[in-house]
C-alpha positions as CSV (number, residue, x, y, z in Angstrom):
1,X,0.2,-0.1,0.0
2,X,0.9,3.8,-0.5
3,X,-0.3,6.9,0.8
4,X,0.4,10.8,-0.5
5,X,3.4,12.5,1.3
6,X,2.8,14.1,4.3
7,X,4.9,16.4,6.7
8,X,7.9,14.9,8.1
9,X,6.9,16.3,11.8
10,X,3.5,17.4,12.5
11,X,3.6,20.1,15.0
12,X,0.6,20.1,17.9
13,X,-0.8,23.2,19.4
14,X,-0.9,23.2,23.1
15,X,-4.6,23.8,23.1
16,X,-5.1,20.4,21.4
17,X,-2.9,18.3,23.7
18,X,-4.6,14.9,24.9
19,X,-5.8,14.5,28.3
20,X,-2.6,12.0,28.9
21,X,-0.3,14.4,27.4
22,X,-1.7,17.5,29.5
23,X,-1.4,14.9,32.9
24,X,2.1,14.2,31.5
25,X,3.0,17.8,31.3
26,X,2.2,18.4,34.4
27,X,4.0,15.7,36.1
28,X,7.1,17.1,34.3
29,X,6.1,20.6,35.5
30,X,6.2,22.2,32.1
31,X,2.7,22.7,31.5
32,X,2.9,26.3,33.1
33,X,6.0,27.0,30.7
34,X,4.0,25.9,27.6
35,X,1.7,28.3,28.6
36,X,4.4,31.2,28.8
37,X,5.6,30.3,25.8
38,X,2.3,30.2,23.8
39,X,1.3,33.5,25.7
40,X,1.9,36.6,23.0
41,X,3.1,38.9,25.4
42,X,6.2,36.8,26.5
43,X,9.5,38.1,24.8
44,X,11.3,36.4,22.0
45,X,14.4,36.2,24.0
46,X,12.4,34.5,26.9
47,X,10.5,32.3,25.0
48,X,14.1,30.8,23.3
49,X,14.9,30.0,27.2
50,X,11.8,28.5,27.7
51,X,11.7,26.5,24.6
52,X,15.1,25.2,25.6
53,X,14.1,24.2,29.1
54,X,10.9,22.3,27.6
55,X,13.0,20.6,25.5
56,X,15.8,19.6,28.0
57,X,13.2,18.1,30.7
58,X,11.7,16.2,27.5
59,X,14.9,14.7,26.4
60,X,15.7,13.8,29.9
61,X,12.7,12.3,30.3
62,X,13.0,10.2,27.3
63,X,16.2,8.6,28.3
64,X,14.5,7.9,31.9
65,X,12.0,5.7,29.8
66,X,14.4,4.3,28.0
67,X,16.7,3.0,30.7
68,X,14.0,1.5,32.7
69,X,13.3,-0.1,29.5
70,X,16.2,-1.4,29.0
71,X,16.5,-2.8,32.4
72,X,13.3,-4.5,32.1
73,X,14.3,-6.2,28.5
74,X,17.8,-7.3,30.2
75,X,16.0,-9.3,32.7
76,X,13.5,-10.4,30.8
77,X,16.2,-11.6,28.3
78,X,18.1,-13.2,31.1
79,X,14.8,-15.0,32.5
80,X,13.7,-16.2,29.2
81,X,17.3,-18.0,28.8
82,X,17.1,-19.8,32.1
83,X,13.3,-21.1,31.4
84,X,14.5,-22.4,28.2
85,X,17.4,-24.5,29.9
86,X,14.8,-25.6,32.3
87,X,12.2,-26.6,29.7
88,X,14.8,-28.3,27.8
89,X,15.7,-30.6,31.0
90,X,12.1,-30.9,31.8
91,X,11.5,-32.2,28.1
92,X,14.6,-34.5,28.2
93,X,13.3,-36.1,31.5
94,X,9.9,-36.5,30.1
95,X,11.4,-38.4,26.9
96,X,13.6,-40.7,29.2
97,X,10.6,-41.5,31.4
98,X,8.3,-42.2,28.1
99,X,11.0,-44.5,26.6
100,X,11.9,-46.5,29.9
101,X,7.9,-46.6,30.4
102,X,7.6,-48.3,27.0
103,X,10.5,-50.3,27.1
104,X,9.7,-52.2,30.8
105,X,6.0,-52.3,30.4
106,X,6.5,-53.5,27.0
107,X,9.1,-56.4,28.1
108,X,6.9,-57.5,31.1
109,X,3.7,-57.9,29.2
110,X,5.3,-59.8,26.5
111,X,7.0,-61.6,29.2
112,X,4.0,-62.5,30.9
113,X,2.2,-63.4,27.2
114,X,5.0,-65.8,26.3
115,X,4.6,-67.6,29.9
116,X,0.9,-67.9,29.0
117,X,1.3,-70.0,25.8
118,X,2.6,-73.4,27.5
119,X,-0.1,-75.3,29.4
120,X,2.5,-77.0,31.6
121,X,3.2,-73.8,33.4
122,X,0.5,-72.3,35.8
123,X,-1.4,-69.3,34.9
124,X,-0.1,-67.3,37.7
125,X,3.4,-66.2,36.6
126,X,2.3,-64.6,33.2
127,X,-0.9,-62.8,35.0
128,X,1.3,-61.5,37.2
129,X,4.2,-60.5,34.9
130,X,1.1,-58.5,32.8
131,X,-0.4,-57.4,36.1
132,X,3.0,-56.1,36.7
133,X,3.4,-54.2,33.6
134,X,0.3,-52.6,34.2
135,X,1.7,-51.2,37.5
136,X,4.8,-50.3,36.1
137,X,3.1,-48.3,33.2
138,X,0.7,-46.3,35.9
139,X,3.5,-45.6,38.0
140,X,5.6,-43.9,35.5
141,X,3.0,-42.3,33.7
142,X,1.8,-40.3,37.0
143,X,5.4,-39.5,37.4
144,X,5.5,-38.1,34.0
145,X,2.9,-36.0,35.2
146,X,5.2,-34.1,37.6
147,X,7.9,-34.3,35.5
148,X,5.7,-31.8,33.1
149,X,5.5,-29.1,35.6
150,X,9.4,-29.0,34.9
151,X,12.3,-27.8,37.5
152,X,12.6,-25.4,40.0
153,X,15.5,-22.8,40.3
154,X,16.3,-20.3,43.3
155,X,15.3,-16.9,42.9
156,X,17.3,-14.2,41.5
157,X,18.4,-12.5,45.0
158,X,19.2,-9.3,43.3
159,X,16.1,-6.5,42.7
160,X,14.3,-6.4,39.9
161,X,12.6,-3.7,37.8
162,X,9.4,-4.7,40.0
163,X,10.8,-4.5,43.2
164,X,10.1,-0.8,44.1
165,X,6.4,-1.2,42.4
166,X,5.8,-3.4,45.6
167,X,8.1,-1.8,48.1
168,X,10.6,-4.2,47.9
169,X,14.2,-3.1,48.4
170,X,15.9,-2.1,45.0
171,X,19.4,-1.1,43.5
172,X,20.7,1.6,41.3
173,X,19.7,-0.2,38.4
174,X,16.1,-0.7,39.4
175,X,15.4,2.4,41.3
176,X,13.0,4.4,39.0
177,X,13.6,7.7,37.6
178,X,11.4,10.3,39.0
179,X,9.7,11.2,35.7
180,X,9.0,7.5,34.9
181,X,7.8,7.1,38.6
182,X,5.1,10.0,38.1
183,X,4.1,8.6,34.7
184,X,3.4,5.1,36.2
185,X,1.1,6.4,38.8
186,X,-0.7,8.8,36.7
187,X,-4.3,8.2,35.7
188,X,-4.8,5.2,33.6
189,X,-7.0,6.1,30.5
190,X,-8.8,2.9,31.0
191,X,-9.9,3.7,34.2
192,X,-9.4,7.2,35.7
193,X,-9.9,5.9,39.2
194,X,-6.7,4.2,38.8
195,X,-3.1,4.8,38.2
196,X,-1.4,3.1,35.4
197,X,0.4,0.8,37.6
198,X,-2.5,-0.1,39.5
199,X,-4.3,-1.0,36.4
200,X,-1.6,-3.1,35.1
201,X,-1.5,-4.8,38.4
202,X,-5.4,-6.0,38.0
203,X,-4.2,-7.3,34.8
204,X,-1.7,-9.4,36.0
205,X,-4.0,-10.5,39.0
206,X,-6.5,-11.3,36.5
207,X,-4.1,-13.6,34.4
208,X,-3.0,-15.4,37.4
209,X,0.6,-13.6,37.2
210,X,0.4,-12.4,40.5
211,X,-1.7,-14.0,43.4
212,X,-5.0,-12.1,44.4
213,X,-4.9,-9.8,47.4
214,X,-4.8,-11.7,50.7
215,X,-4.2,-14.7,49.6
216,X,-1.6,-17.3,51.2
217,X,1.0,-17.0,48.5
218,X,0.8,-13.4,47.4
219,X,3.5,-12.2,49.4
220,X,5.6,-15.3,48.6
221,X,4.8,-14.5,44.7
222,X,5.8,-10.6,45.1
223,X,8.9,-11.8,46.9
224,X,9.8,-14.2,43.8
225,X,9.3,-11.7,40.7
226,X,10.5,-8.8,42.9
227,X,14.1,-10.7,43.3
228,X,13.9,-11.0,47.0
229,X,16.9,-13.0,48.1
230,X,16.1,-16.2,50.0
231,X,17.4,-19.7,49.7
232,X,14.5,-21.4,50.9
233,X,12.1,-19.9,47.6
234,X,12.7,-21.5,44.3
235,X,10.6,-20.4,41.2
236,X,9.1,-22.8,38.9
237,X,8.9,-22.4,35.3
238,X,5.5,-20.9,35.5
239,X,6.7,-18.3,37.9
240,X,9.5,-17.5,35.4
241,X,7.0,-17.4,32.7
242,X,4.8,-14.9,34.8
243,X,7.5,-12.9,35.4
244,X,9.0,-12.3,31.7
245,X,5.3,-11.5,30.8
246,X,5.1,-8.6,33.8
247,X,8.6,-7.4,32.7
248,X,7.2,-7.2,29.3
249,X,4.4,-5.0,30.6
250,X,6.7,-2.9,32.6
251,X,8.8,-2.0,29.3
252,X,5.5,-1.4,27.4
253,X,4.5,0.9,29.8
254,X,7.8,2.8,29.5
255,X,7.9,2.6,25.7
256,X,4.0,4.4,25.8
257,X,5.8,7.3,28.2
258,X,7.9,7.8,25.1
259,X,4.9,8.3,22.6
260,X,3.6,11.1,25.0
261,X,7.1,12.8,24.8
262,X,6.9,12.9,21.6
263,X,4.1,14.7,21.6
264,X,5.2,17.3,23.7
265,X,7.9,17.9,22.0
266,X,5.9,19.0,19.1
267,X,4.4,21.3,20.9
268,X,7.4,23.6,21.1
269,X,7.9,22.9,17.2
270,X,8.9,26.6,16.0
271,X,6.5,26.5,13.4
272,X,4.0,26.8,16.2
273,X,5.1,28.9,18.8
274,X,6.5,32.3,17.1
């Protein structure tokens, strides 16, 4: 498909900002500066200073959002590699179990059947081997169901980008820049009564990636995905998958902030503000 050629960068007038862009401008403390920039009584020299200040704020906020996105994706890639290792080990163990089940039950069943061919031998040995074949097959099949859950690994032992969101300890790499923290706690467009991160938490609970509030395992699951160091706790493949999905959502929310920052940048375009 093709379309007519359009302007490379479309300027946005400050009076046409969306509610989310308006809120972000307030959070970044540039809304009043935008009003001054658009005022016809503001001297040209002052407008140049204001434009530079707004541009600097937007640029710094953009890199803040990019840093959170990069950290979330780094953790996500590390967990995906670990999940792949556990999945491969699980599949290998299940394959060995299936092969052993087939060989053992087949051998016992064949032996039991062969003993029944002779009329001179009592029926008990043949029937016993056939019964034993069924017991072995059932036992190993039940064990295979347990193996399908996969192995476990100890928790990360270091903070993740989810840690500060749930009041867990953080380090330099996982502490949120103030601009991103304000954006995450701004009103969610889907539900203005909740913040963006509260809305995201509801989604995580609805998708069973977090335990419901007040449940017995709620604190344990939060400690795991936040990277709390505790040798007594271990993560299953499902726990790793849950954390990977949550990190992906944090990364996407950070990227969404970049979208709004782009709109704010267009409000200080020289074609709009004279």
